N, C-alpha and C positions, 0 to 999 in steps of 0.2 A: 715323655715326662707329663706333668701337671702344668708345666708353663709353656708347653708346646714347642721348648727348643730341641733342636735336634742333631746330632753328629752322626754318629758312625752306624751300620745299616742293620738292624733287624727289624724285620716287618711281622707281626703278629695280625690273625685274620681271623675274629671272633664272629661266628655267626648263631643266632640264635633266635627261636621261635617267637611270636608274639605271647603266645601263654605265659614264658618264663618271665617276660618283662612285667607282664601284668601278677605275676605270683609274688608281687611285694619284694623284689631284688633291691637291697639298697643302693643308691648312688654314692658311690665313694669315691672322691678324687676326681681329676678330669677326667678320667677313662669313663666311667660310671656316668659322667653329667653328660658325657656324649651319648651314651648308650640312652639315657631318660630323655634327652633331645628327641633322637630318632623313635621313642616311643611314642612322645607326645605327637610326632609328625605321621602316626599310625603307618608305617611301614610295617606290612607283614613278615619280612626278614632282614637282619640286621647286620651290617659288616662294621665292624670297627679297627680302625688302625692305632696301634700303638708305635711312636717314632722313639728309637733307641736315643740312648745317652750313656755311651759306654764309659765306664770307668776302669781301671787297672785292679780292681780287687777281684779274688777269687783265684783259686787255685787248681781247681778240679781239672782233670784229663778228659777230652771230648774225643770223640768220634769225628774224623773228617775225612769226606769221600773226594777223591779228585777222579773226574769224568774225564776221558779221551786223554789218557796219559801221554799219547806219544804225540798228541795235539793234531791229529788227522782228522778230518771232518768225516765223519760216517754215521749211519743210522745203526752201528751194530753195537753201540757201547751206550748201555743205562742201566738204571736198577729198577727191578722189576719184583713187585709182590704176586703175580700172578692172579687168579682168579679168588673171591670170596674173602680177603682179608677186610676190605671194609664194610662196614655193617650199615642199614639202613637210619639216616641221621636227622634229628629236629634241631641239633645243636652241635656246633662243632668249634675248636680251639685250634690253631694251626701256626707251630711255631718253627721257623728255619732262620738260620744263618747261611750267606753262600757270597760267592765272590765270583765275580765273571772275569773269566779269560779271554774267549770268544764266545760271540754270540751269532746264530745265522741271521742272515739278512731280515728274513719275515719275522721270526719272534724266537725268543728263548724260552721256552718252558722249563720252567724250576719242578713242575709236578704236574701229571695229568692224569686222571682217573677218569676212565670209558666204563658207562653204567647203562642199563635199561636203554639201548639203542643211541645214546648221545654220548658225543666226545666229550663234551666239556663239563660234565655233571660236577667234576672240580677241576678247576684250572689256575694256576698261578705262574706267570711267565713276566717276564722282562724283553720288552721291546727296546731296541738301541739302533735306532734308524737314520743313517746317514744320507738325509734323502736331496735329490737335485731339485735345482729350481724350478724345473718342469714341472713337478707335482705340486707347488703348492703358489698363493700368491706371490706375485713378483716382488722384489724388495724386501722380502722375509728370508731371515737365514733359519733355515729349518734343520735343525739336527734333534728329531723326536725322541724324547726318552720318556718311556712310560713301564708302569708295572700295572698288570692286570689280573684281574680275581673275577672266575666267573665261576658260576654253579647252578644247578637245580634248572636243568635243561633249559640255559640260555635267560633264565626270567630274573636273576641278580647278575648285574655286572656293575664292578668298580675298577674305574680307571684312574690311577696316580700319577701327575706328572712328576719328574724327580730330575735331578741333575746326576746323572749314573756317571760313575768315574771307574775305566776299566781297573781290574789287578787290586780291588780295595773293597772293604764290606761297606754296603750301601747306608743312604740317607734316603728318606721319605717325609713327603711334609702335608700334603693333600690329597683327597678321594671325594669321588663322586659316585651316589648310590643312584640305582638304576631297576626298576621292578615294572614288568609288564602285565602281572596280576595281582589282584587283591586277596587271592586265596592261600592257604598257609603252604608253604614254602617245604620242602625236603630233598634230601639228597639219598638217590637209592643207592641200595649195597647190591655187594655181589660182584661187583663189576672188577676192571683190571686199573691197576695203580703202578704207573712208572714214573722214573726221574730222568728230566735232561732230554725227554723226546717229547713228541708231540703227538700223542694217540688219537687219529682219526677214526679208527674202528678196532674191534673185540682183538683182531691179528696182529694188530700195530698201525700200519698205515703210514709209516716214519718217512718224513723229508729231511732230507740233509740241509735243507735252507732253514729247519726249523729244528736243527739239534745245537746243544748247548757244550762247550768246554769249561768247565768250572770246577771251584771248590763249595761242597756243601758240607754244614756242621750241623748235628745235634738238633735233628728233624724231631718235633714231637705232634702226634695228631690225639686230641683228647675229643670223646664224644658227648662233652660239656661245657657251658663256659665255667672259665676259672675266675676265681676272685681276683680284682684288681691287684691286690698285696703281690699274686706269686707273679703278674706280669711285670710289675715293676721291679721285681728281683731279678726279674731274666733281661730285663732291658739293662741293669746293673751290671750284667755280668756276675751275678752272684749265684748261688745255688739253691735256688726256690724249693721249698718245700709242700708237697701236697699230698692229699690220699688218694686224690684221683690217677688212677693208673692210665697212660696214653694205649691207643690200642694199635697205635702204627710209631715206631721210633726206630733211630740208629741205637743199635748195641756194640759194643766191642768187637764181636764176632759177625754183625750183621745177619743175625741169621732170620730177620724177617725179609730179607732182599735176597733174590738171586742176582748177581754180578755178570751183567752180559757184556762181553767185549773187554776192552782196556780199561780197566776199574783199578784204583788203587785205594787201598784203605789204610789208614794211619791214625795214630792218635798223637794230640797236641793238648797243651794247657790251653783252658778258657782263654786266659788273659793274654796268649798271644794273639788271639784273634781280636782282642778287645784292645790293643793297643794300637797308637798311630804307627802307620805305614811308614817307617824311617827312610826305606831305600830309594831315596830320592837324588841322589849321588850317580853321577855317570862319569867314568874316567874315558877320555879321549885317548888312546894308546899310541900318540903320534907327537913326536919330539918338534917344539916349536917355541918361539920366541914370547913372551909376555905378552907384547900387544897381538898377536897373532890368536894366543891363546885366548884371550879376551873377547876376540872377534868371533873366536869358533864357538864359545860358550852362547854369545850376546845371539849370535844367529840362530840357537837352540831355544832361545828365550830363557836360557838359563844364566846363572851369575855365578862366578868363581867362589870356589868354596873357603870360608873361613870358619874355622873349627871355634867354640866358643866355652868349652871347657876342657879339662883335663880328660875326662871319661870320653867324651865326644871325640876328642883329636887321636886319643889310642883308639876308638873302635874306627874311626875311617882309616888311621895307618894300618889297621890290621886285614881290613877289608879289601885294598886297593893295592899291598905289598906285592901281592901277586905279579902285577905290572912292573916290579923293582928293574928286571933285566932288559925291559922295554924301553923304559922311561928313566931311568936315572942318566944325568950328565957327566962331564969330565967334573963339576963343582962338587959331584957325589950327592945331588938333591933329587927327589923323586917327581915331585910335581907342584905347580904355581899355586899360592895362596892369592887373595882378592883382595890385597893392600897395596898401597904403595908410599913412600916415604915423601914428605911434603920438607924442601929445602929451606923455605921460609920461615917455617914454625918448628923445624928438628922433630916431627911428629909424624906417626904413620896413621894414614887415613885408608877409608874402605874406596874402593876405586867405583864402586856404584853410588854410594849415597854420601858421599865425603864425610863420614863420621869417624869419630874415633874409635880405637879398639875397645872391645870391653873386655878381653882377655887376650892374653899371646903367650907364647912358649919360645921367644927369640931366644938364641944361646947367648952365652957372655961372649961379650966381641963382637956379634952380631946384630944387637939390638938395638943401635944407633942408626939414624938416617945418615948416610954416607953418600956424597957425589961418585956417581958411578955404580952405586950398590941400591938402588932406589926400589929394588921389587924382592919379594921375598918367597920363599918356596920351602918345602919338608924334606928334611934330610933322608936318604935312602937307607939300606941296609947296614952301612957303617956307621951312621949317625942317625938313627930311628926316633921319631916322634918330636924332634928340637927342631926350630925353625932358623931360618938363615935369611939375614939381607942378600941379597943377589943381583949381581949384574942382569939387566930386563933383557939382553941380547942374549942370554944363554938358551939354550933347547933343553926344554924337559915337557912332560904331558901337563895338560890342561884337567883340573878335577871341577866338573861343573855342578851346580846345584839348582835343583828345581822345587819350586813350591808345589807342584803337581806331577804326575806322569806326565814326561815329555810326549807333545802330541805335535803332529804333522800333517798336512794337508797334501794331496796328491791331484795335479794338475796336467792337461794337455793330453789326458786319454779321452778314446771317443766315448759318445754316451753308451755305447752298447758293450763297452769293458766289463769284463767281471773283475777287475783289482779294484781292491779297498780302494777308496778317494780318502782312507785315513789312516794314519800309522801312529804307532806308539812306540817310544824307545824304552827297551826292557830288555835285562839279561845279556849276556855276551854268547858270541860264538865264534871260534878261532881268533880270540883275545880281543875280539871288535865288539862294539855294541850293536844290536840287534834291533831291527824295526818291526814289530807285529801291527797287522791291521785288524780291526775290531770283529771280522767277520774270517777270511780265509787266507789273505795275503801275508807274506812274511820276505821281509828284506835283510840277508845278513851277508857278511864278506865269505866267499869262497877262495880258499888258500889256495887252490890247486891253480886256479885260472888268473889268480891274483887281480880279481875287480868283484864288485857286488853283486849279489844274484838274487832275483827274485822269483819266489816260488809260491804256490797255492797250495793251502792242506783242504781246498773242496775241488781243485781241477788239478787232476795229475799231468796232463799235458801243457800246462802253462807254465812256462819259465821266462827268464828275462835277465838279460846282461848288460850291466853298464858299461859304456866305451870310457875305457879311462884316458886320463889327459895328463894326470899327477898321481904318481903311484899312492899318495898319502890322502888323496880327496876324499870325502864322503858324498854319498847321495843327495845331500841337502844344495839344494839350488837348480839350477837348469843343468841338464845332463842328456845326452844320447843314450837311449836306452835299445837294444834289438829284443825284440820279444817276439816269442813265439807262443801259440795254444789259445790267443785271446780273441776276442771278436771282433777287434778293429781291424782293418785291411791293412794298413802299414802296419810292417813288422819292424822298422826302424822308426823312431819317433824320440821329439824330445818332450822330455818328463819334468815338471818342477815339483819337488818337494821341499815344504815349507813351513816355518813354524811362527810365520807373521799372522799378525790379526788381521781382522776382516779390515781395519782402516788402514792398512799398512800396506806397502809393495814390495815385492821381493826381489832385490837385485839377482843377477844371474849366479854370483857366488853364494847366494842364501842369507844375505844382509837383509835387516828390515830397515824401510825408510816410511815416512809419512805418505801418503797417496798424493797429497798436495804437492809434492816435492818431483812428482812424475812430470817428465818432460816440460820442466820450466825454466828452461834455458841455462840451468846450473846443474854440474853433476855435483852428485851426493853419493852416490853408490861409491863403495870402494875401488869395484871396477869400469864404473863411469857407464854402467849398463843403463842407468835409467833416462839417459837422453838417447837410446837407439829406438827403433820402430816407433816413431812418433808419429805418423801419419794420423791428421785428425779423422780424416773421412775413411771410412771403412767400406771399399766397394764391394759387391757381391760377386759370383760369378753370374756371366748373362747379362749384367747391368750393358746399357746403352746409353753413351752419352748424346746421341742422336734422337733419343724417343723423351719426350716430356715425363714427370711425376705421372702415375697413373690416378685416374680420378677417383675420386670419393663418393661413393653412392651415386654415379652419373653427373655430378656436380664438378664442373669444369674447375682445373686446380688454379685458385688464385697467386697471382703475382702482384705484389704490392710495390708500388713506387712511391719513392721520395726525393723531391728534387731540391734540392741547398741551392741557392743562387747566392755565391760568394762576392761576386763582382760584377759591374758591368764593364768591361775591358775598354768598349769602344762604341760609341753611336755615330754612325758616317750618314748625316743627312743627305750629302751630296751623292754618296754610292749607295742610298737605300741600304744600309748592312748595319748589323748591331752582332757584338762580340760579347759573349757570356761566361764568365769560369762558374762552374756549377759542380755541384758533388750529388753523384746519382745514387741512390739507393735502393738496391731491390729485394725485396723479402718474399722468400716462399720456402715450401716445405716438401723434403722429397723423403716419401716413406719406405723406398728401396734401399736407401743409406742407413748406416749408423755411425757414431759418433764415440771417439775416445776421449775420456779425461777431459770433459767440457770444465772450464773456469767459469767463477762469476763474471770475472773481468773479460769482457767482449773481446778487448783486443789481444786476451791470451789464447783465443780458440780460431787463429788462422790458419786456415786449410792450405797445405801447400801444394798438390798435386790437382790445380783448378784446371787445368785442360784436361781432365780427365773426367771430368764432370759435367753434367747437363748443366748449360747455363742459359737465361733466358737472352735471346738476342732481340734488342730494340734498332729501330729505324727511325732517325729522327728529320721532320720536315717543318720547312716554316708555314707560314700561312697560306701560302701561294702553292703549297704542296710540292715544293722542289724540295731536294734532299740538302741538309746542313750540312757543312763540312765539320768534321768531329777531330778534335786532336785529343788522343788520350792519354794523359799525363802521369796516371799511376792507377794501380788496380789490387784489390785484395777480394777474399773471400772469406768471411768470418761468420761463426755461428753463436746465436743467442743460447743460452742454457737457459730453457725456459720447463722441461720436465726432470723427473727422477730418471737415476739410473736404472736400469734393468737389473734384474736379479742376477748374482752372479753365476756364471757357467763354468764349472771345473774344467769341461771341456777345453775352452780356452788356455794356451799355457800362461798367459799373463794377467795378473789381477786388475787390469785397466776396467775401468768404470767405463760401461758403454749404455751410451744415449740413443733411443729411436730417433731417425730422421723424421717420421711424423709425428713428434711431440717437439723438438725443438728446432727454430727458425734460422735457414740460411740467407745470409744477408752478404748481397753482394756490392762492393764498394768501389765506385770508379772518380775518378776527379778529371773532367773535359774542359777544353775549350771548343765553345759551340759558335761558330760563324755561320748567319741566316741572314736573308733576305726578309727587311721589314717595309711593307708599302706603305710609307708614310703619305697621311694625308693633310698636305699642307694648306689647304686655301685660308685657314684661321691664322696661318705663321706670321708672328712669333707668339701669338696667345694660343696656339694649340695644344692638343692632348692627342696623345697616340697610343695605339694598342699594338703592342707587337706579340706574336705566338711562335711557339713551336709545338710541335705533336710528337709524342713518344709512342712507338706503336711495336708491339710485337710481331716480328716475320718468323717464318719458317715452321708456325703452328697454327693450327684453325682455332678461331674462337671457342669453337665446341669441347676442346680438351684444354685449354689455357688462356685465362682473362687476364687484363691488367687493369689493376684496382689502385685507389690512392691510398694511402698512409695515412692515416688522420686526414690534415689537411691537404695532404698531398704536396705543397711547396712553402717553402719557407725562405725569408729573403735575410739574410745575416751581413751582405755588405753594404756599403756606403748609398744611401739613398739619393742623395743630392748629389748631382753630377755637375760636368761643367754648364749644360747648356738645358739639361731636362732633371726633373726629379722623378723617382719612383714612387707613385701613389698607392698604388694596389699591385695585387698579384693572385691570380687565382688559378686552380685545376677544375677542368670539367672534361667528361668522356668525349671522346672521337666519334663522329657521327659517321660510322662505316661497318656497313653490315660484314665486310670481311676480311676486316681483322678489329682487334681489341688492341684500344689505346687510349693514351691521354693527353689533354692539350693544357700546356702552360702559358696564360695570357698576363703580360705584363701591360700595365696604364704608366704611360710616362705625362708628364704635366711640363711646359715649357717654362722655362725661368726666362721672364721677358724683362727682367730687369737691364738686363746688359744692353738690350735694343732700345730701352726707354732713354737711357743715358746717352748712348752712343749714338743714335739715330732720331727718335722722336723730338728730343728736346733742341739737339741742333739744326733739324729742318724746319721745326717751328718757329726758332729764333730766325733763320734766314727768311721764312716769309715774313716775318715782323719787319725785319730790315726792309724788305720789299716793299711793304705796306707801306712804312714810315717815307718814302720817297714822295707820297701823294702829299706830304706835309711840307716837301721842298717848296721856293719859291716858284709860282707856276710860270715865270719867265725864264727858268733855269733849267732848261729843259737838258742841257748836256749830263749836269751832275745827276739830273733825275733819273735819267736813262741808264747812265753808266752804272750806278748803285743798283738799280732793278735787274740789268743784265749781267752783273756781276754774280748777284744772288741767286739769278735762274741757272747761272752755269755753275756754280759752285751746288748747287742741289741736283743737277742733272749728272754732275761727277760723282756725288756721295752715293745717288741712286744707282749708276754704274757699277760703282765699286761693290756696294751689299749685294748687288745681284750675283756678283761672282761668288758671294760665300752660301749662297743659299741654293738648291736645286732650282734649274730652269722647269717649268712647268707650262702646258700647255692652259693654264686657266691661272686668274690674278690671284695671286695670295693678298693677306688682310695687310701686309707691309708694301705691296706692290701699290693697292689700292692707296695707301697714305702716300706713298710719293707720286703718283699721278696726279691725284687730287691737289697737293702741293704746288706740282710744278704749274698744272692748269693755272692755278691760283695767280701764281706770279707771272703766268703768262699773261694773262688778264690784266694785271696791273700795268704790264708793259704796254700793253696795247691800250688802254686808259692814256696813260702816257703820251703815246705817240697823238691819238685822238684830241685829247686838251692841247698839245703844241698846235695841232693843225687847226684848230678852232681858234687859238691865240692870234695866230697869225692873218687871220681875216679882218683885224683893225676895225670894227664897228663903231667902237664907242672909245672915247679917251680919257683915262683918268691921273689925276695929278699925282706927281712922284717927285719927292725931294731926292737932289742929286747932290751929292756932297764932292766939295773938290778937294783936296789933302794938299798942305803945304810941303813944299819940296825944296830940299838943300841942296845945291850943287857941292862940289869940290873944291869949289874955289872959296866957297864960304856965303855966296849968296843966296839969300832966301827969296823964295816965293811964298807969300803966306796964303793961309786957308782961306778957302772961299765956298760958300754953301750957297746953292742958287738952286730955284726951282725948275723942273720940266715936267712934260707931259708925255705918260706911258699909255700906249694903248692895248687894251686887253679885251677878247671876246667876252661876254656875259656869258654865252652857252658853255664856253670851256670851262668858266668858274664852277658854273653849276655841276657840269660832268665831273669835276674834280670833287666836289664836296659828296656827291651822290656814292663816288667810288668809295670814298671815306666811310660812308655809313652802310652801304651793303656788304661790302667785303668783309668786315669784320664779324657780322650776323653771320653770313654763309660759313665762314670758317668756324664759328662759334658753334654753331648747328652741325657742322659736319665732325667736328670733333667730340661732341655730346653723343652724336650717334656712335662714332667709331669706338668711343671707351665703353657704351654699352653693349656693344656687340662684344669687343675684347673681354669684358667682364662675365658676359655668359659663357665666351669660348673656354675661359679659364677656369670656371667652376666644375 
């Protein structure tokens, strides 16, 4: 139509020469606007498409031809004009209506014309190809559907993509024009014209893979371009009038065609072809309760039927009354309806949308919502047409309503299988629905063997039988089949027939759930099958866990390491030991593997069968190349989803998303406690800084095959950095310098927290030395007190030195703290020595110095008092002793100050 809208299928092919366009034909409406547009593009030959928008007007009878009436694929069934019927053409209009029932896997020729040595001098074909993922780009669902028109020795080709639906008249929307020559095109006359086979030569050259089982109606070929008014009337299913007579057409007697093979000619009202196909209701003649009926319809992507008018209710009942004896229950009703009662609102609501009914035919007395009768059904032979509230546990048949012909996908067959990968639910056989493939396959109920039987209209020797577990089960879901005559090696195999969409997963019973619910540790399928076969890693045959992943273009496989230090458990200075808690992460890809159903959440992608896979093995050494002690606390193998899933492969039974190991990274997550030796350098203790290191190296594999590289910085520290005695100031990862193995070294730099020693050692010892020094200010003649205080200080200092030495390692060299103690002990020893020397000098009595002597008063017990008395006496002191004592007072503080200043500078530098 002019607005470009389209519904039901008629295709017009109009070919005109350029001189026709240049002859001044008026552009009328949308059709001729397209013609004029192509003229301006200077195409020498033109194809126009008119998309139909059918209405139900018109009442004329037309001839309808059905080819391959027995539904067997063969090259013997077709319509043939013989030679000489088609004249030479420079203009042509082709009108045809058709409905596909089966189409060959290669293409579906509607009409084919061979002339002048060319097999596609005129060809109109429909191609419905259900292609596997190997044929096209990964990740694209390819169900290719096109209508193709060719003529004029291949110089004109038009290809139209369209949504082809089997068993109904088609829709078309777009076209592409290709021409290889600017010269005027024409169609040679005198050739052979056939329908529903592909003419490869004048004798035929038919191929069964290019045959069609369909209905064809109202074929008209004109040798000139018809006006747009005629085409518009044809589109609207009216009876257009024209003075131009077709040179090839269907008449009631089919006088212009020879009928070859199994061909049936009938007459039908034109409006019957133009009406919407209402045969989308399917009765499942198996008695079941309401919930099972709802599940059965849902599993086929259908809804439970609800008539919306008196006329529709009557039509549906009359159509399915034939199942009365199979479906009617003790309640006298025939089939379930798709609504239930709500006790809270006392209303009937649809089970699918929870909406109120727009129309009902509930019988009086059964029209109210009652406890125990919350479902509804249609009366059988004794109570026709009326609806009744019914207990939901009663048994009767479900009537399923579909918005399109129910379609199913077939999975689990080998790649070479000739069985169709798609099936459509249509018609009945032996009182059960029948499944038809678009090409050759059919699945129907075999009453004699009480099972479902698979047959092929194109392969006589191909048969299959479903292994029945329950007498009433349908082939939807996962079932075992015994198949003979196929190209698959296995004769008994599991096959999945599913109506679920591409983003859904099919349970074993045929129910559909979201793919995100597959293997999510919660059962979502009614049969709980969604949590079965949940092994994440798919191990191919020939896989060896002793061999690393293969190199990529002669480049070693990188294994990346990330060490997370969560805590420094212990630093043992005396034992030269360090204990760390670490989380070790190793990252690599293995192109030999594939993974199923990866999630965005890393923790959901845990590999269960870790011991069956190649895992990088690490050796951990300390700085002295001694092996560290490892305590493994936990271990898991996870997969990071980084790539996209591969294209769906219908040879796999289940609809799991499969990811390539070469595109998604595996992560080994291990929690260790590492106990290793650290060679502490204690010369500057307790103002020291230490570097402790552990090396992680790959073992069991050559660096030419696998290398250990760091992930980002390689190491992170998440624990507490300030410890009891040391603080972690830095951490780095560097490569191990070893040509025989690939590894990475983790180094920790520790700074001593010396505040403890300042408060507990340096300040007390300095005070002791000060006390000892102050004895130089005692009375020079009071030798006893002077020497007792200094000796006591020296003994306390020596004891403190001994005690401190017990808590730090014994080394062959002096530590900074040892130097402090030695210096202070020497200072105190010097003070004691000075005291002794001064005392010795004093006793030489070289000179007498006056000294006051005070005599105190004494009171006796009897009360007698002796008065105080002061008198002078002479004390003899050596001048050299005084000078020596004075010199010690001056020199010792200077010496101590210089030492402390130098010591502080060394400590400051050491702590930086």
